[in-house]
Phi, psi and omega in degrees: 000325179298328181292328177293319177297318180294320178299318177298320179298319180294314180299315180294321179293319179293319176299315181295318181293319176297319179293332177300319176294318181290340182287346180051057178071034181063030177263351177248126190295306187298310177298327179294321177294319178298322177302307184297311181293323180296315180291321177299313179297321180296315180291326176297312181296321177297318178299322179293320178298318179293320180296333181268013170104002179288131178298141184302312182298318179293315182298310184290320179297317179295315179304310184295313185294311181291322178299315179300313182297314181294317180295322178296318179294316178297319178301321179286312186286321187263319187257001178069022179284154181275154177222108184276167177296328177295318178294319177298318177298320178297317177297319178299321178294321177297314178299320178296322177297320177294319177299320178297319176300314182293312182292325180289338180273348180278141180255000000 
């Protein structure tokens, strides 16, 4: 169950971050509201995952790594931003670091 809460937190955070770009510096109302509600919901869901026993380092590392990867993909696919091989390598290293955290915590 903590993983479901974490997945929800990641989806909400990615939605909020994407809306942050669409808000154009908080000058557009609807995307600005989505930013606020998305981040509030994301932190609530993250808190629920932690409350249900997920280790802090694993939760935050997973949130950050998957969030970074998804936002980079959305930036490329939706907003036409570039994604270089160096950036892709960096994202892969972040994902590998989270896997190391998870595998290193198992007994």
